[in-house]
C-alpha positions in Angstrom: 0.1 -0.2 0.3 1.3 3.7 -0.8 1.8 5.9 2.0 1.9 9.5 2.1 3.6 11.4 4.9 1.5 14.8 5.9 2.5 17.5 8.2 -1.3 18.3 9.4 -0.2 21.3 12.0 3.2 22.9 12.6 3.6 24.1 16.0 6.2 25.9 18.3 9.8 26.0 17.3 12.0 23.7 19.2 16.2 23.5 19.2 17.5 19.8 18.8 19.0 18.2 21.8 22.5 19.5 22.7 24.4 16.8 21.2 22.5 16.7 17.9 23.1 20.7 17.6 26.0 20.5 15.1 23.9 18.3 12.9 20.3 19.8 13.1 18.8 23.2 13.0 15.6 24.5 15.3 12.3 23.3 14.0 8.9 23.8 14.5 6.9 20.5 15.8 4.6 18.5 13.6 1.8 16.8 13.4 3.0 13.8 11.6 0.0 12.0 10.0 -0.2 9.1 7.2 -2.5 8.9 4.3 -2.8 5.2 3.1 -4.2 4.5 -0.4 -5.9 1.1 0.3 -7.8 -1.0 -2.1 -11.2 0.2 -1.0 -10.3 3.8 -0.4 -8.1 6.2 1.6 -7.3 5.7 5.2 -5.9 8.6 7.5 -3.8 7.9 10.6 -4.3 10.8 12.8 -5.5 14.0 11.8 -3.7 17.1 13.3 -5.8 20.3 13.1 -8.9 20.5 11.4 -11.0 23.3 9.6 -12.9 24.3 12.9 -9.6 24.6 14.7 -8.5 27.3 12.4 -11.8 29.0 12.3 -12.5 29.1 15.9 -9.2 28.3 17.8 -10.0 29.6 21.3 -13.1 27.4 21.7 -11.8 24.2 19.8 -8.4 24.2 21.2 -8.4 26.2 24.2 -6.2 29.1 25.4 -3.9 26.8 27.5 -3.0 24.6 24.5 -2.6 27.8 22.2 -0.1 29.3 24.6 1.7 26.1 25.1 2.1 24.7 21.6 1.6 28.0 19.5 0.3 26.5 16.4 0.6 27.9 13.4 -3.0 27.2 11.9 -2.2 27.1 8.4 -5.1 26.0 6.1 -3.0 24.6 3.7 -1.8 22.2 6.5 -5.1 20.6 7.0 -5.5 17.0 5.9 -8.6 17.7 3.9 -7.1 20.6 1.9 -3.5 18.3 1.6 -6.0 15.2 0.1 -7.4 17.7 -2.4 -3.5 18.5 -3.6 -2.7 15.3 -4.0 -5.6 14.8 -6.2 -8.1 13.0 -4.2 -11.6 13.7 -2.9 -11.9 14.2 0.9 -15.1 11.9 0.8 -12.6 9.0 -0.3 -11.3 8.7 3.4 -13.6 5.9 4.3 -11.5 5.4 7.5 -9.4 7.2 10.0 -7.3 5.3 12.5 -6.3 7.4 15.7 -3.2 6.9 17.9 -5.3 8.7 20.6 -7.6 11.5 21.1 -5.7 14.2 22.1 -6.6 17.5 20.3 -3.7 17.8 18.2 -4.5 14.3 16.7 -8.3 14.3 16.3 -9.0 17.9 15.3 -9.3 16.9 11.7 -12.0 14.5 12.7 -15.2 16.5 11.7 -13.7 17.3 8.3 -14.5 13.7 7.3 -17.9 13.0 8.6 -18.4 10.0 6.3 -15.4 8.1 7.8 -15.4 5.4 10.4 -13.2 6.4 13.3 -11.0 3.6 14.8 -9.8 4.0 18.4 -9.1 2.1 21.6 -12.0 1.7 23.5 -10.1 2.8 26.8 -9.2 6.2 24.9 -13.3 6.9 24.0 -13.9 6.1 27.6 -11.2 8.7 28.8 -12.3 11.4 26.5 -16.1 10.8 26.6 -17.0 9.1 29.9 -14.3 10.0 32.4 -13.4 13.3 31.1 -11.6 15.3 34.0 -9.9 12.4 35.9 -6.2 13.4 35.0 -5.3 17.1 35.2 -4.3 17.4 31.6 -8.0 16.1 30.3 -9.7 19.5 30.2 -6.5 20.4 28.0 -6.1 17.4 25.7 -9.9 16.5 25.1 -11.9 18.7 23.3 -15.7 18.1 22.4 -15.8 19.9 19.5 -13.7 17.2 17.7 -16.7 14.5 18.4 -19.7 16.5 18.9 -20.8 15.8 15.4 -21.3 12.2 16.3 -18.3 10.1 14.7 -18.9 6.5 13.6 -17.0 5.0 16.3 -15.0 1.6 15.8 -13.7 0.8 19.2 -11.3 -2.4 20.4 -10.7 -3.9 23.7 -7.5 -4.4 25.6 -7.6 -8.3 25.2 -6.9 -10.3 22.6 -5.0 -9.9 19.2 -2.0 -11.5 17.8 1.9 -10.6 18.5 3.6 -8.5 16.3 7.6 -8.3 16.9 7.3 -8.9 20.5 4.2 -6.9 21.0 1.1 -8.2 22.4 -2.6 -7.6 21.7 -2.1 -6.2 18.3 -5.3 -6.1 16.4 -6.5 -6.0 12.8 -9.0 -3.2 12.4 -12.2 -4.0 11.4 -13.1 -3.7 7.9 -9.6 -2.7 6.8 -6.8 -4.7 5.0 -4.7 -7.0 7.3 -1.6 -4.8 6.5 -3.0 -2.1 8.8 -2.8 -3.1 12.8 -3.6 -1.5 16.0 -0.7 -1.7 18.5 -1.4 -0.7 22.0 1.2 1.6 23.6 -0.4 2.9 26.6 0.9 5.2 29.2 0.6 8.9 27.3 -3.1 8.2 27.6 -5.2 5.3 28.7 -5.9 4.0 25.4 -2.8 5.2 23.2 -1.7 2.9 20.6 0.7 2.7 17.4 -0.5 2.0 14.0 1.5 -0.5 12.0 1.2 -0.5 8.2 3.1 -2.8 5.9 4.5 -1.5 2.7 4.5 -2.8 -0.6 8.2 -3.9 -0.1 7.1 -6.1 2.8 8.7 -4.0 5.7 6.7 -2.1 8.1 6.1 1.4 9.1 5.1 1.9 12.9 3.3 5.3 13.4 4.0 5.3 17.2 2.0 8.5 18.3 3.1 10.2 21.3 4.8 7.0 22.6 8.1 9.2 22.3 8.6 12.8 21.0 12.3 12.8 20.0 14.2 10.6 17.9 17.2 10.2 20.1 15.0 8.3 22.7 15.2 5.4 20.4 18.6 4.8 20.5 19.6 1.5 21.7 23.1 2.3 22.6 22.9 6.0 24.2 19.6 7.1 24.3 18.9 10.9 24.3 16.0 12.3 25.5 15.3 16.1 24.7 15.3 18.1 28.0 11.9 20.2 27.0 10.2 17.5 25.2 10.9 15.2 28.6 9.0 17.7 30.9 5.9 17.6 28.2 6.0 13.9 28.2 6.1 13.5 31.7 3.3 16.4 32.2 1.0 14.6 30.0 1.5 11.0 30.9 -1.3 9.1 32.7 0.8 6.0 33.6 4.4 6.6 34.0 5.6 2.8 34.3 3.5 1.8 31.2 4.9 4.9 29.2 8.4 4.3 30.0 8.0 0.2 29.6 6.3 1.0 25.9 9.1 3.3 25.3 12.0 0.8 26.0 10.0 -2.0 23.9 10.3 0.4 21.1 13.8 0.8 21.5 14.2 -2.6 21.7 12.2 -3.1 18.2 14.4 -0.5 16.7 17.6 -2.3 17.7 16.4 -5.6 16.8 14.3 -5.3 13.8 15.2 -1.8 12.6 15.8 -3.4 9.2 12.3 -4.7 9.1 10.5 -1.7 11.0 10.6 2.1 10.7 9.4 3.7 13.4 8.0 7.5 13.5 6.6 9.6 16.3 3.9 12.6 15.9 5.8 15.5 16.5 9.5 15.1 15.6 10.2 17.6 12.8 13.7 16.1 12.1 12.3 12.6 11.7 9.5 13.8 9.7 12.0 15.6 7.3 13.4 12.0 6.5 10.6 11.5 4.5 8.9 13.2 1.5 7.4 16.4 3.2 5.5 17.4 -0.1 3.0 14.6 0.5 5.3 12.1 -1.2 4.8 8.3 -0.4 7.0 5.7 1.0 
């Protein structure tokens, strides 16, 4: 399957980690989304910011997030507009797979009202039912992103098949078996990665917010980013789970890096390794 890499929301400029500063220049954080050309239609993995976020940012995103993230809110970066530029119709997006429901991942959901929205049940419970249990909930979960009544397709914790040492990996209902949901809880209750098998047989794993900086996956000398590490700690709901899944991702990169490419949602330098003009990999 052909996979396009899209930045669906530029945010605050961040410097590279100090040891990388001679190789990398400061860059704006991104909302790294995937557009998959499946046989029966388009599949969008995460959505970044949507049209309503741009029209009503204070209401849709909230002042706390706007001050923290400093999003550019460029209309040309919405998934819907990028899909049009690629020559598709947004109505061809039949399925959206969300790593989680944080506002910078779910903002574009209302732009595709016809799409089924695949997400872990624990995430839906946290966002829609148990809203407010974590101090971050009032910032991260925005009802404006699902007040239109999405066609939720949810998944429980149990069941599934193993995948490169990860448990409870699930095929997605109605989607090709080459697209898998990989539970990576810790950042949020139902946080997941999304694995996509490419035409060459290799895999691409979108790890969402399981890590923020590519240096964290270095198997020999992991390099957390001081500023982003503070954010990761402030937004986590279960620290042991988050750190445990980060360690497993590091092992995956070490042991199967020739078979699996791992990307995070916000690292701009990692995103730049792919074709940022909507190219495919």
